[in-house]
C-alpha positions as CSV (number, residue, x, y, z in Angstrom):
1,M,12.6,-51.5,-50.6
2,Q,15.5,-49.8,-48.9
3,Q,15.0,-46.7,-51.1
4,S,11.3,-46.6,-50.0
5,K,12.3,-46.7,-46.4
6,I,14.8,-43.8,-46.9
7,I,12.1,-41.7,-48.7
8,L,9.5,-42.5,-46.0
9,T,12.0,-41.6,-43.2
10,G,12.8,-38.3,-45.0
11,L,9.1,-37.4,-45.3
12,L,8.5,-38.2,-41.6
13,S,11.5,-36.1,-40.7
14,C,10.2,-33.3,-42.8
15,F,6.7,-33.5,-41.2
16,M,8.2,-33.6,-37.7
17,T,10.3,-30.5,-38.4
18,K,7.3,-28.6,-39.7
19,A,5.3,-29.7,-36.7
20,A,8.0,-28.5,-34.4
21,L,8.3,-25.2,-36.2
22,S,4.5,-24.7,-36.2
23,S,4.4,-25.3,-32.4
24,T,6.8,-22.4,-31.8
25,P,4.8,-19.2,-31.1
26,L,5.2,-16.6,-33.8
27,W,5.6,-14.0,-31.0
28,S,6.6,-14.5,-27.4
29,I,5.0,-12.9,-24.3
30,V,7.2,-12.8,-21.3
31,P,6.9,-10.6,-18.1
32,I,9.7,-8.0,-17.7
33,L,10.1,-9.0,-14.1
34,A,10.1,-12.6,-13.0
35,G,7.0,-13.1,-11.0
36,G,5.8,-9.6,-11.9
37,N,2.7,-11.1,-13.4
38,N,1.5,-12.1,-9.9
39,V,-0.4,-9.2,-8.4
40,Q,-2.8,-8.7,-5.5
41,I,-4.9,-5.5,-5.9
42,A,-7.4,-3.7,-3.8
43,T,-10.6,-2.1,-5.1
44,H,-9.1,1.4,-4.9
45,E,-5.7,0.6,-6.3
46,I,-4.2,1.0,-9.8
47,K,-1.2,-1.2,-10.6
48,T,0.9,-1.9,-13.7
49,I,2.3,-5.1,-15.2
50,N,4.8,-5.1,-18.1
51,Y,5.4,-7.8,-20.7
52,K,7.9,-8.0,-23.5
53,I,6.4,-9.0,-26.8
54,T,9.0,-10.3,-29.3
55,N,8.6,-11.3,-33.0
56,Q,10.0,-14.9,-33.4
57,S,9.2,-15.2,-37.1
58,S,10.8,-13.7,-40.2
59,K,7.6,-11.9,-41.2
60,A,6.1,-8.7,-39.9
61,H,3.1,-9.0,-37.6
62,T,0.5,-6.4,-36.7
63,L,-0.9,-7.3,-33.3
64,T,-3.4,-6.2,-30.7
65,F,-4.2,-6.9,-27.1
66,E,-7.4,-8.9,-26.5
67,A,-9.5,-6.8,-24.1
68,I,-9.9,-7.8,-20.5
69,K,-12.3,-5.7,-18.3
70,G,-10.3,-3.7,-15.8
71,I,-7.0,-3.9,-17.8
72,T,-6.0,-1.2,-20.2
73,P,-2.9,-1.0,-22.4
74,I,-0.7,2.1,-21.7
75,T,0.3,3.2,-25.2
76,V,2.6,6.1,-24.5
77,G,6.3,5.8,-23.5
78,T,9.7,4.8,-24.9
79,G,9.6,1.3,-26.3
80,V,6.0,0.8,-25.2
81,C,3.6,-1.0,-27.6
82,S,0.8,1.0,-29.2
83,N,-2.5,-0.8,-29.7
84,P,-2.5,-2.2,-32.3
85,F,1.3,-2.4,-32.9
86,T,3.6,-3.8,-35.5
87,L,6.7,-6.0,-35.0
88,P,8.3,-5.6,-38.4
89,T,11.2,-8.1,-38.2
90,K,12.5,-11.1,-36.4
91,N,13.5,-10.3,-32.8
92,S,11.9,-6.9,-32.9
93,S,10.0,-6.2,-29.7
94,C,8.1,-3.7,-27.6
95,I,6.8,-3.4,-24.0
96,L,3.2,-4.3,-23.4
97,S,2.4,-2.1,-20.4
98,L,-1.0,-3.0,-18.8
99,Q,-2.7,-0.8,-16.3
100,I,-4.9,-2.7,-13.8
101,T,-7.8,-0.8,-12.2
102,G,-9.0,-2.7,-9.1
103,S,-12.4,-1.1,-9.1
104,Q,-13.1,-2.3,-12.7
105,L,-12.1,-6.0,-12.3
106,E,-14.8,-8.6,-12.3
107,G,-12.9,-10.9,-10.0
108,A,-9.6,-12.8,-10.0
109,I,-7.8,-13.3,-13.3
110,S,-5.5,-16.3,-14.2
111,K,-5.1,-16.1,-17.9
112,G,-3.7,-13.9,-20.7
113,P,-2.7,-11.5,-21.9
114,R,-3.8,-12.8,-25.3
115,I,-2.1,-11.1,-28.2
116,C,-3.7,-11.6,-31.6
117,Q,-2.8,-11.0,-35.2
118,I,-4.8,-8.3,-37.0
119,A,-6.6,-9.8,-40.0
120,H,-7.1,-8.2,-43.4
121,D,-10.5,-6.9,-42.3
122,G,-8.9,-5.0,-39.5
123,N,-10.2,-7.2,-36.7
124,P,-8.3,-9.6,-34.5
125,N,-7.9,-13.1,-35.9
126,P,-9.1,-15.5,-33.2
127,L,-7.3,-18.3,-34.8
128,Q,-3.9,-16.6,-34.6
129,C,-3.5,-15.6,-30.9
130,Y,-0.9,-16.5,-28.4
131,Q,-0.7,-16.0,-24.6
132,P,2.1,-16.7,-22.1
133,S,2.7,-20.0,-20.4
134,E,0.6,-20.7,-17.4
135,K,3.6,-19.7,-15.2
136,N,3.9,-16.3,-17.0
137,S,0.2,-15.6,-17.4
138,L,-1.6,-12.9,-15.5
139,H,-2.4,-14.0,-12.0
140,I,-4.4,-11.2,-10.4
141,S,-6.2,-11.6,-7.1
142,T,-8.5,-9.0,-5.7
143,L,-8.5,-7.7,-2.1
144,S,-11.5,-6.1,-0.5
145,L,-10.6,-3.4,2.0
146,T,-12.7,-1.6,4.6
147,I,-12.0,1.3,6.9
148,G,-9.8,0.2,9.8
149,D,-8.0,-2.6,8.0
150,N,-4.3,-2.8,8.4
151,F,-2.8,-2.1,5.0
152,G,0.0,-0.2,3.2
153,G,2.1,0.5,6.2
154,G,-0.8,1.8,8.4
155,I,-4.6,1.6,8.6
156,V,-7.1,2.2,5.9
157,G,-8.5,5.6,6.8
158,C,-10.7,6.8,3.9
159,L,-12.2,5.0,0.9
160,G,-14.3,6.0,-2.0
161,G,-15.3,9.3,-3.5
162,A,-12.6,11.4,-5.2
163,P,-9.1,9.8,-5.5
164,Y,-7.7,12.2,-2.8
165,L,-10.0,10.5,-0.2
166,N,-8.4,7.0,-0.7
167,L,-6.0,7.1,2.2
168,V,-3.9,5.0,4.6
169,V,-3.4,6.7,7.9
170,A,-0.5,6.1,10.4
171,S,-1.3,3.6,13.1
172,S,-1.0,6.2,15.8
173,D,-0.1,9.9,16.2
174,N,3.2,10.9,14.7
175,S,3.6,13.9,16.9
176,T,1.7,15.4,19.9
177,N,1.7,19.0,21.0
178,I,3.7,20.3,18.1
179,P,3.5,23.8,16.5
180,W,2.5,23.9,12.8
181,L,5.7,25.8,12.1
182,P,8.9,26.4,14.1
183,S,8.9,29.9,15.7
184,V,12.1,30.9,14.0
185,F,10.0,31.4,10.8
186,L,8.5,34.9,11.1
187,S,6.5,34.7,7.8
188,F,5.4,31.9,5.6
189,P,3.3,31.7,2.4
190,T,-0.2,30.3,2.3
191,I,-0.7,26.7,1.3
192,P,-4.3,26.8,0.1
193,S,-5.3,23.3,-1.2
194,T,-8.2,21.8,0.9
195,V,-7.9,18.4,-0.8
196,D,-4.3,17.7,-1.7
197,G,-2.2,17.2,1.3
198,A,0.7,15.7,-0.6
199,S,1.2,18.8,-2.7
200,N,0.7,21.0,0.4
201,T,3.3,19.1,2.3
202,A,5.8,19.3,-0.5
203,A,5.2,23.1,-0.8
204,Y,5.6,23.4,3.0
205,V,9.0,21.7,3.1
206,S,10.2,23.5,0.1
207,S,9.2,26.9,1.6
208,M,11.0,26.0,4.9
209,R,14.1,25.3,2.9
210,T,13.9,28.5,0.8
211,I,13.0,30.8,3.6
212,G,15.4,29.2,6.0
213,A,18.3,29.7,3.5
214,A,17.3,33.3,3.0
215,M,17.4,33.8,6.8
216,G,21.0,32.5,6.9
217,Y,20.4,29.0,8.1
218,T,22.6,26.2,6.7
219,Q,21.1,23.2,5.0
220,A,22.0,21.0,8.0
221,Q,20.3,23.4,10.4
222,I,17.1,23.4,8.3
223,D,17.2,19.6,8.0
224,S,17.3,19.5,11.8
225,L,14.2,21.7,12.1
226,I,12.1,19.9,9.6
227,P,11.3,16.7,11.6
228,F,10.0,19.0,14.5
229,S,7.4,20.7,12.3
230,S,4.0,19.5,11.5
231,G,4.6,18.9,7.8
232,G,8.1,17.8,8.3
233,T,7.0,15.1,10.8
234,C,5.2,13.5,7.9
235,S,7.6,14.1,5.1
236,T,10.4,12.5,7.0
237,S,8.3,9.5,8.3
238,T,9.3,6.0,7.1
239,E,6.5,4.2,9.0
240,G,5.7,0.7,7.6
241,G,8.7,1.0,5.2
242,Y,7.1,3.8,3.2
243,N,8.5,7.3,2.6
244,D,5.5,9.0,0.9
245,W,3.6,10.1,4.0
246,F,2.2,13.7,4.2
247,L,0.2,16.0,6.4
248,P,-3.5,15.7,5.3
249,A,-5.3,18.7,3.8
250,I,-8.3,19.9,5.7
251,D,-10.9,17.8,3.7
252,Q,-8.7,14.7,4.2
253,L,-8.4,15.4,7.9
254,Q,-12.2,15.8,8.1
255,C,-12.6,12.4,6.5
256,L,-10.3,10.9,9.2
257,Y,-12.4,12.5,11.9
258,N,-15.6,11.0,10.4
259,N,-13.9,7.5,10.5
260,R,-12.1,8.1,13.8
261,V,-13.7,5.2,15.7
262,A,-13.0,2.6,13.0
263,I,-9.4,3.9,12.6
264,G,-8.7,4.1,16.3
265,N,-5.8,5.6,18.3
266,F,-6.9,9.2,18.0
267,D,-6.8,11.4,21.1
268,L,-10.5,12.5,21.1
269,F,-9.7,15.4,23.4
270,K,-7.1,17.0,21.1
271,T,-7.0,19.0,17.9
272,Y,-5.1,17.8,14.8
273,W,-3.2,19.9,12.3
274,S,-4.0,19.9,8.6
275,S,-1.6,21.2,5.9
276,T,-4.1,23.8,4.7
277,S,-3.1,27.4,5.4
278,L,-5.6,29.9,3.8
279,S,-4.2,33.0,5.4
280,S,-0.8,34.1,6.6
281,G,-0.2,33.1,10.2
282,L,-3.2,30.8,10.4
283,T,-3.6,27.1,9.6
284,Q,-6.8,25.0,9.6
285,S,-7.3,22.2,12.1
286,V,-10.0,19.8,13.3
287,D,-11.0,19.5,17.0
288,F,-11.5,15.7,17.4
289,S,-13.8,16.1,20.4
290,L,-16.4,18.0,18.4
291,G,-15.4,17.7,14.8
292,Q,-15.1,21.5,14.4
293,I,-12.8,23.1,11.8
294,S,-10.9,26.1,13.1
295,S,-7.9,28.3,12.3
296,N,-5.0,28.2,14.7
297,T,-1.8,30.3,14.8
298,Y,1.4,28.6,13.7
299,A,2.6,28.4,17.3
300,T,-0.5,26.5,18.6
301,L,0.4,23.1,19.9
302,N,-1.7,20.4,18.2
303,N,-1.3,16.7,17.2
304,V,-0.2,15.3,13.9
305,R,-1.5,12.1,12.2
306,C,0.2,11.4,8.8
307,V,-1.4,9.8,5.8
308,R,-0.4,8.4,2.4
309,V,-2.3,7.6,-0.7
310,L,-3.9,4.2,-0.7
311,S,-2.0,2.7,-3.7
312,Q,0.0,-0.3,-2.5
């Protein structure tokens, strides 16, 4: 009788051990940043969430991400999981990098990502999938934005169309009655993009530094001039805690004019600078009383309203 009890106890212990082992996921899915799985995203935003996938078994596993509309695996980069991907040994791992496209989501998400074993037929095995704990699962909420909303350190100024027309604009004029370029610069290269104010502004500041140095100015002297120029006003702005402001290109500035009432705080009797310079000595601007595009000399005194890409 005693021997039977010992055998029964041993069997129960064995079963319990197997059950405990079987309840341990064969691979773990943990966000790289604590809380990084909680994201609020606007329709025109793209964001990234990263998870670490780790093999917790002694066998190799070939795995794949179960598709979610609006979420796409990024498969290029050091240590990044391909799709599908193989974790060959215990504790081997890779980074599951997920790109979230706000415009493609079908609403809020509070599950996943589910990572499934690839079966012999090459398809995901629905009976062998794991996802993070509820705490670590994707928690994505959507935010609907309209022109004039406070967002991203300023005001939503442009939405829709090409990516370069998704813009946040500063809440008020960054400068008034300012020349496009300080008068000490006797010549300056053209900056021709009509759509990309960010690259225009970067080229503008770079040219100021290069030409200023060639003219004999010290770096400190050039740095003191930059904030008092149209492009420099924006490149040095930290409004709303952001440092990626730029002077809008002419098409971007025209969009701001079209939405001027919803945005607010424009001086409708003034002309505003763009970063587009199509010919030496002249830069394009928009008259906010009439909406007309014109070319002004560098020394003309106009207003500046900076923008940044609507991304966060």
